[in-house]
Jmol script that loads the backbone (N, CA, C; Angstrom):
load data "model"
ATOM      1  N   MET A   1     -99.337  98.389 -67.455  1.00  0.00           N
ATOM      2  CA  MET A   1     -98.853  97.438 -66.999  1.00  0.00           C
ATOM      3  C   MET A   1     -97.918  97.228 -65.626  1.00  0.00           C
ATOM      4  N   ASN A   2     -98.239  96.409 -64.913  1.00  0.00           N
ATOM      5  CA  ASN A   2     -97.506  96.255 -63.585  1.00  0.00           C
ATOM      6  C   ASN A   2     -96.333  95.283 -63.592  1.00  0.00           C
ATOM      7  N   ASP A   3     -95.213  96.105 -63.921  1.00  0.00           N
ATOM      8  CA  ASP A   3     -93.878  95.723 -63.999  1.00  0.00           C
ATOM      9  C   ASP A   3     -93.242  95.991 -62.893  1.00  0.00           C
ATOM     10  N   ASP A   4     -93.518  96.143 -61.625  1.00  0.00           N
ATOM     11  CA  ASP A   4     -93.077  96.438 -60.465  1.00  0.00           C
ATOM     12  C   ASP A   4     -91.980  95.435 -59.781  1.00  0.00           C
ATOM     13  N   PRO A   5     -90.526  95.798 -60.289  1.00  0.00           N
ATOM     14  CA  PRO A   5     -89.567  94.717 -59.735  1.00  0.00           C
ATOM     15  C   PRO A   5     -89.517  94.346 -58.308  1.00  0.00           C
ATOM     16  N   SER A   6     -89.874  95.444 -57.355  1.00  0.00           N
ATOM     17  CA  SER A   6     -90.040  94.928 -55.953  1.00  0.00           C
ATOM     18  C   SER A   6     -90.767  93.772 -55.646  1.00  0.00           C
ATOM     19  N   ARG A   7     -91.930  93.492 -56.529  1.00  0.00           N
ATOM     20  CA  ARG A   7     -92.810  92.621 -56.331  1.00  0.00           C
ATOM     21  C   ARG A   7     -92.280  91.085 -56.710  1.00  0.00           C
ATOM     22  N   LEU A   8     -91.743  91.153 -57.687  1.00  0.00           N
ATOM     23  CA  LEU A   8     -91.089  90.187 -58.425  1.00  0.00           C
ATOM     24  C   LEU A   8     -90.087  89.340 -57.524  1.00  0.00           C
ATOM     25  N   HIS A   9     -89.191  90.095 -57.076  1.00  0.00           N
ATOM     26  CA  HIS A   9     -88.131  89.390 -56.128  1.00  0.00           C
ATOM     27  C   HIS A   9     -88.112  90.305 -54.758  1.00  0.00           C
ATOM     28  N   PRO A  10     -88.864  89.794 -54.072  1.00  0.00           N
ATOM     29  CA  PRO A  10     -88.789  90.722 -52.571  1.00  0.00           C
ATOM     30  C   PRO A  10     -87.591  90.550 -51.882  1.00  0.00           C
ATOM     31  N   VAL A  11     -86.986  91.725 -51.457  1.00  0.00           N
ATOM     32  CA  VAL A  11     -85.627  91.996 -50.859  1.00  0.00           C
ATOM     33  C   VAL A  11     -85.593  91.308 -49.424  1.00  0.00           C
ATOM     34  N   ASP A  12     -86.811  91.128 -48.733  1.00  0.00           N
ATOM     35  CA  ASP A  12     -87.085  90.878 -47.330  1.00  0.00           C
ATOM     36  C   ASP A  12     -86.834  89.618 -47.168  1.00  0.00           C
ATOM     37  N   ALA A  13     -87.061  88.729 -48.058  1.00  0.00           N
ATOM     38  CA  ALA A  13     -87.072  86.898 -48.044  1.00  0.00           C
ATOM     39  C   ALA A  13     -85.812  86.504 -47.753  1.00  0.00           C
ATOM     40  N   ASP A  14     -85.403  86.014 -46.782  1.00  0.00           N
ATOM     41  CA  ASP A  14     -84.012  85.315 -46.495  1.00  0.00           C
ATOM     42  C   ASP A  14     -83.992  83.964 -46.967  1.00  0.00           C
ATOM     43  N   PRO A  15     -83.570  83.546 -48.097  1.00  0.00           N
ATOM     44  CA  PRO A  15     -83.629  82.108 -48.528  1.00  0.00           C
ATOM     45  C   PRO A  15     -83.110  81.106 -47.470  1.00  0.00           C
ATOM     46  N   ALA A  16     -82.146  81.536 -46.594  1.00  0.00           N
ATOM     47  CA  ALA A  16     -81.397  80.526 -45.750  1.00  0.00           C
ATOM     48  C   ALA A  16     -81.461  81.110 -44.399  1.00  0.00           C
ATOM     49  N   PRO A  17     -82.353  80.798 -43.493  1.00  0.00           N
ATOM     50  CA  PRO A  17     -82.460  81.381 -41.984  1.00  0.00           C
ATOM     51  C   PRO A  17     -81.442  80.713 -41.442  1.00  0.00           C
ATOM     52  N   ALA A  18     -80.491  81.859 -40.731  1.00  0.00           N
ATOM     53  CA  ALA A  18     -79.473  81.236 -39.591  1.00  0.00           C
ATOM     54  C   ALA A  18     -80.100  80.112 -38.817  1.00  0.00           C
ATOM     55  N   ARG A  19     -79.062  79.392 -38.635  1.00  0.00           N
ATOM     56  CA  ARG A  19     -79.562  78.428 -37.476  1.00  0.00           C
ATOM     57  C   ARG A  19     -78.402  78.841 -36.336  1.00  0.00           C
ATOM     58  N   LYS A  20     -79.069  78.277 -35.121  1.00  0.00           N
ATOM     59  CA  LYS A  20     -78.147  78.337 -33.836  1.00  0.00           C
ATOM     60  C   LYS A  20     -77.111  77.289 -33.664  1.00  0.00           C
ATOM     61  N   PRO A  21     -76.243  77.673 -33.173  1.00  0.00           N
ATOM     62  CA  PRO A  21     -74.991  76.724 -33.299  1.00  0.00           C
ATOM     63  C   PRO A  21     -75.492  75.291 -32.286  1.00  0.00           C
ATOM     64  N   LEU A  22     -75.040  74.256 -32.966  1.00  0.00           N
ATOM     65  CA  LEU A  22     -75.139  73.023 -32.129  1.00  0.00           C
ATOM     66  C   LEU A  22     -74.563  72.802 -31.036  1.00  0.00           C
ATOM     67  N   SER A  23     -74.767  72.052 -30.079  1.00  0.00           N
ATOM     68  CA  SER A  23     -74.078  71.781 -28.882  1.00  0.00           C
ATOM     69  C   SER A  23     -73.255  70.793 -29.098  1.00  0.00           C
ATOM     70  N   PRO A  24     -72.097  70.866 -28.178  1.00  0.00           N
ATOM     71  CA  PRO A  24     -71.356  69.530 -28.548  1.00  0.00           C
ATOM     72  C   PRO A  24     -72.028  67.852 -28.430  1.00  0.00           C
ATOM     73  N   GLN A  25     -72.936  67.975 -27.673  1.00  0.00           N
ATOM     74  CA  GLN A  25     -73.747  66.623 -27.478  1.00  0.00           C
ATOM     75  C   GLN A  25     -74.347  66.402 -28.879  1.00  0.00           C
ATOM     76  N   ALA A  26     -75.080  67.369 -29.494  1.00  0.00           N
ATOM     77  CA  ALA A  26     -75.596  67.236 -30.945  1.00  0.00           C
ATOM     78  C   ALA A  26     -74.913  66.840 -31.900  1.00  0.00           C
ATOM     79  N   GLN A  27     -73.587  67.450 -31.719  1.00  0.00           N
ATOM     80  CA  GLN A  27     -72.465  67.455 -33.046  1.00  0.00           C
ATOM     81  C   GLN A  27     -71.996  65.846 -33.008  1.00  0.00           C
ATOM     82  N   ARG A  28     -71.905  65.619 -31.399  1.00  0.00           N
ATOM     83  CA  ARG A  28     -71.285  63.985 -31.525  1.00  0.00           C
ATOM     84  C   ARG A  28     -72.576  62.905 -31.897  1.00  0.00           C
ATOM     85  N   ALA A  29     -73.736  63.143 -31.763  1.00  0.00           N
ATOM     86  CA  ALA A  29     -74.878  62.547 -32.080  1.00  0.00           C
ATOM     87  C   ALA A  29     -74.902  62.375 -33.596  1.00  0.00           C
ATOM     88  N   LEU A  30     -74.922  63.629 -33.869  1.00  0.00           N
ATOM     89  CA  LEU A  30     -74.768  63.673 -35.669  1.00  0.00           C
ATOM     90  C   LEU A  30     -73.644  62.727 -36.267  1.00  0.00           C
ATOM     91  N   ALA A  31     -72.478  62.830 -35.749  1.00  0.00           N
ATOM     92  CA  ALA A  31     -71.359  61.922 -36.166  1.00  0.00           C
ATOM     93  C   ALA A  31     -71.605  60.722 -36.009  1.00  0.00           C
ATOM     94  N   GLU A  32     -72.104  60.254 -34.843  1.00  0.00           N
ATOM     95  CA  GLU A  32     -72.464  58.869 -34.571  1.00  0.00           C
ATOM     96  C   GLU A  32     -73.403  58.409 -35.721  1.00  0.00           C
ATOM     97  N   ALA A  33     -74.431  59.264 -35.900  1.00  0.00           N
ATOM     98  CA  ALA A  33     -75.491  58.720 -36.753  1.00  0.00           C
ATOM     99  C   ALA A  33     -74.991  58.361 -38.265  1.00  0.00           C
ATOM    100  N   GLU A  34     -73.886  59.525 -38.669  1.00  0.00           N
ATOM    101  CA  GLU A  34     -73.318  59.399 -39.930  1.00  0.00           C
ATOM    102  C   GLU A  34     -72.491  58.122 -40.113  1.00  0.00           C
ATOM    103  N   GLU A  35     -71.811  57.854 -38.900  1.00  0.00           N
ATOM    104  CA  GLU A  35     -71.152  56.396 -38.899  1.00  0.00           C
ATOM    105  C   GLU A  35     -72.020  55.348 -39.124  1.00  0.00           C
ATOM    106  N   ARG A  36     -72.995  55.546 -38.436  1.00  0.00           N
ATOM    107  CA  ARG A  36     -73.909  54.113 -38.677  1.00  0.00           C
ATOM    108  C   ARG A  36     -74.522  53.943 -40.028  1.00  0.00           C
ATOM    109  N   ARG A  37     -74.794  55.418 -40.702  1.00  0.00           N
ATOM    110  CA  ARG A  37     -75.273  55.369 -42.009  1.00  0.00           C
ATOM    111  C   ARG A  37     -74.291  54.650 -42.907  1.00  0.00           C
ATOM    112  N   LYS A  38     -73.096  54.822 -42.589  1.00  0.00           N
ATOM    113  CA  LYS A  38     -71.869  54.334 -43.520  1.00  0.00           C
ATOM    114  C   LYS A  38     -71.884  52.665 -43.373  1.00  0.00           C
ATOM    115  N   ALA A  39     -71.799  52.438 -42.331  1.00  0.00           N
ATOM    116  CA  ALA A  39     -71.815  51.089 -41.842  1.00  0.00           C
ATOM    117  C   ALA A  39     -73.070  50.203 -42.275  1.00  0.00           C
ATOM    118  N   ALA A  40     -74.022  50.664 -42.431  1.00  0.00           N
ATOM    119  CA  ALA A  40     -75.178  49.839 -42.864  1.00  0.00           C
ATOM    120  C   ALA A  40     -75.330  50.118 -44.268  1.00  0.00           C
ATOM    121  N   GLN A  41     -74.693  51.165 -44.983  1.00  0.00           N
ATOM    122  CA  GLN A  41     -74.370  50.855 -46.442  1.00  0.00           C
ATOM    123  C   GLN A  41     -73.578  49.890 -46.957  1.00  0.00           C
ATOM    124  N   ALA A  42     -72.459  49.881 -46.199  1.00  0.00           N
ATOM    125  CA  ALA A  42     -71.055  48.746 -46.365  1.00  0.00           C
ATOM    126  C   ALA A  42     -71.898  47.445 -46.384  1.00  0.00           C
ATOM    127  N   ASP A  43     -72.751  47.271 -45.046  1.00  0.00           N
ATOM    128  CA  ASP A  43     -73.162  45.805 -44.924  1.00  0.00           C
ATOM    129  C   ASP A  43     -74.576  45.339 -45.995  1.00  0.00           C
ATOM    130  N   SER A  44     -74.793  46.579 -46.598  1.00  0.00           N
ATOM    131  CA  SER A  44     -76.269  46.439 -47.370  1.00  0.00           C
ATOM    132  C   SER A  44     -75.958  45.582 -48.791  1.00  0.00           C
ATOM    133  N   ARG A  45     -74.661  45.081 -49.161  1.00  0.00           N
ATOM    134  CA  ARG A  45     -74.190  44.497 -50.437  1.00  0.00           C
ATOM    135  C   ARG A  45     -74.630  43.039 -50.257  1.00  0.00           C
ATOM    136  N   ALA A  46     -75.050  42.480 -51.158  1.00  0.00           N
ATOM    137  CA  ALA A  46     -75.529  41.152 -51.527  1.00  0.00           C
ATOM    138  C   ALA A  46     -74.561  40.355 -51.336  1.00  0.00           C
ATOM    139  N   LYS A  47     -74.888  39.241 -50.501  1.00  0.00           N
ATOM    140  CA  LYS A  47     -73.769  38.003 -50.177  1.00  0.00           C
ATOM    141  C   LYS A  47     -73.838  37.247 -51.481  1.00  0.00           C
ATOM    142  N   GLU A  48     -72.376  36.912 -51.773  1.00  0.00           N
ATOM    143  CA  GLU A  48     -72.283  36.020 -52.818  1.00  0.00           C
ATOM    144  C   GLU A  48     -72.254  34.570 -52.519  1.00  0.00           C
ATOM    145  N   ILE A  49     -73.305  33.773 -53.138  1.00  0.00           N
ATOM    146  CA  ILE A  49     -73.355  32.351 -53.098  1.00  0.00           C
ATOM    147  C   ILE A  49     -72.099  31.697 -53.653  1.00  0.00           C
ATOM    148  N   GLN A  50     -71.624  30.744 -52.663  1.00  0.00           N
ATOM    149  CA  GLN A  50     -70.368  30.034 -53.286  1.00  0.00           C
ATOM    150  C   GLN A  50     -69.154  30.603 -53.635  1.00  0.00           C
ATOM    151  N   GLY A  51     -69.211  31.944 -52.983  1.00  0.00           N
ATOM    152  CA  GLY A  51     -68.261  32.774 -53.525  1.00  0.00           C
ATOM    153  C   GLY A  51     -66.727  32.737 -52.816  1.00  0.00           C
ATOM    154  N   PRO A  52     -65.848  33.239 -53.324  1.00  0.00           N
ATOM    155  CA  PRO A  52     -64.509  32.896 -52.409  1.00  0.00           C
ATOM    156  C   PRO A  52     -64.565  33.701 -51.213  1.00  0.00           C
ATOM    157  N   LYS A  53     -63.932  32.781 -50.101  1.00  0.00           N
ATOM    158  CA  LYS A  53     -63.685  33.518 -48.751  1.00  0.00           C
ATOM    159  C   LYS A  53     -62.607  34.400 -48.746  1.00  0.00           C
ATOM    160  N   GLY A  54     -62.696  35.404 -48.108  1.00  0.00           N
ATOM    161  CA  GLY A  54     -61.699  36.481 -48.064  1.00  0.00           C
ATOM    162  C   GLY A  54     -61.881  37.554 -48.910  1.00  0.00           C
ATOM    163  N   PRO A  55     -60.690  38.348 -49.197  1.00  0.00           N
ATOM    164  CA  PRO A  55     -60.716  39.339 -50.222  1.00  0.00           C
ATOM    165  C   PRO A  55     -61.311  39.055 -51.480  1.00  0.00           C
ATOM    166  N   GLU A  56     -61.862  40.246 -52.285  1.00  0.00           N
ATOM    167  CA  GLU A  56     -62.196  39.707 -53.570  1.00  0.00           C
ATOM    168  C   GLU A  56     -60.986  39.510 -54.679  1.00  0.00           C
ATOM    169  N   PRO A  57     -61.134  38.264 -55.299  1.00  0.00           N
ATOM    170  CA  PRO A  57     -59.980  37.856 -56.044  1.00  0.00           C
ATOM    171  C   PRO A  57     -59.271  38.683 -57.172  1.00  0.00           C
ATOM    172  N   THR A  58     -60.489  39.261 -57.726  1.00  0.00           N
ATOM    173  CA  THR A  58     -60.073  39.935 -59.122  1.00  0.00           C
ATOM    174  C   THR A  58     -59.604  41.221 -58.706  1.00  0.00           C
ATOM    175  N   ARG A  59     -59.519  41.784 -57.420  1.00  0.00           N
ATOM    176  CA  ARG A  59     -58.997  42.784 -56.734  1.00  0.00           C
ATOM    177  C   ARG A  59     -57.600  42.748 -56.503  1.00  0.00           C
ATOM    178  N   TYR A  60     -57.270  41.516 -55.649  1.00  0.00           N
ATOM    179  CA  TYR A  60     -56.289  41.241 -55.291  1.00  0.00           C
ATOM    180  C   TYR A  60     -55.322  40.235 -55.913  1.00  0.00           C
ATOM    181  N   GLY A  61     -55.874  39.499 -56.976  1.00  0.00           N
ATOM    182  CA  GLY A  61     -55.302  38.495 -57.706  1.00  0.00           C
ATOM    183  C   GLY A  61     -54.996  37.321 -57.148  1.00  0.00           C
ATOM    184  N   ASP A  62     -55.751  36.754 -56.032  1.00  0.00           N
ATOM    185  CA  ASP A  62     -55.477  35.629 -55.406  1.00  0.00           C
ATOM    186  C   ASP A  62     -56.691  34.714 -56.044  1.00  0.00           C
ATOM    187  N   TRP A  63     -56.156  33.954 -57.054  1.00  0.00           N
ATOM    188  CA  TRP A  63     -57.161  33.005 -57.714  1.00  0.00           C
ATOM    189  C   TRP A  63     -56.774  31.539 -57.099  1.00  0.00           C
ATOM    190  N   GLU A  64     -56.738  31.389 -56.047  1.00  0.00           N
ATOM    191  CA  GLU A  64     -56.568  29.845 -55.288  1.00  0.00           C
ATOM    192  C   GLU A  64     -58.051  29.578 -54.844  1.00  0.00           C
ATOM    193  N   VAL A  65     -58.291  28.209 -55.055  1.00  0.00           N
ATOM    194  CA  VAL A  65     -59.505  27.671 -54.244  1.00  0.00           C
ATOM    195  C   VAL A  65     -59.077  26.241 -53.909  1.00  0.00           C
ATOM    196  N   LYS A  66     -59.070  26.068 -52.844  1.00  0.00           N
ATOM    197  CA  LYS A  66     -58.618  24.718 -52.158  1.00  0.00           C
ATOM    198  C   LYS A  66     -57.077  24.242 -52.521  1.00  0.00           C
ATOM    199  N   GLY A  67     -56.425  25.046 -52.618  1.00  0.00           N
ATOM    200  CA  GLY A  67     -55.118  24.907 -52.859  1.00  0.00           C
ATOM    201  C   GLY A  67     -54.520  24.738 -54.284  1.00  0.00           C
ATOM    202  N   ILE A  68     -55.413  25.138 -55.187  1.00  0.00           N
ATOM    203  CA  ILE A  68     -55.222  25.131 -56.731  1.00  0.00           C
ATOM    204  C   ILE A  68     -55.347  26.389 -57.163  1.00  0.00           C
ATOM    205  N   ALA A  69     -54.431  26.686 -57.761  1.00  0.00           N
ATOM    206  CA  ALA A  69     -54.571  28.203 -58.368  1.00  0.00           C
ATOM    207  C   ALA A  69     -55.192  28.164 -59.952  1.00  0.00           C
ATOM    208  N   SER A  70     -56.018  29.090 -60.467  1.00  0.00           N
ATOM    209  CA  SER A  70     -56.745  28.911 -61.487  1.00  0.00           C
ATOM    210  C   SER A  70     -56.327  30.365 -62.094  1.00  0.00           C
ATOM    211  N   ASP A  71     -56.042  30.282 -63.424  1.00  0.00           N
ATOM    212  CA  ASP A  71     -55.999  31.608 -64.077  1.00  0.00           C
ATOM    213  C   ASP A  71     -56.773  31.389 -65.284  1.00  0.00           C
ATOM    214  N   PHE A  72     -57.830  32.341 -65.467  1.00  0.00           N
ATOM    215  CA  PHE A  72     -58.869  32.316 -66.575  1.00  0.00           C
ATOM    216  C   PHE A  72     -58.846  33.936 -67.162  1.00  0.00           C
TER     217      PHE A  72
END
end "model"
wireframe off; spacefill off
backbone 0.3
color backbone group
């Protein structure tokens, strides 16, 4: 039988090769890209048709439409 443990799990293989450090410009570019991704995700929500203007009323307790407060 060939149960050589060195063949099953090679010791020389490095699972995560070391990366060289990023330059300040590259770090800044990555940070700006992350901000753009977050902004795009925030804007990707579906727009509400005939919904209330301003903050979400269920969250802030403001149930007023055209001067009439409604509670349901």
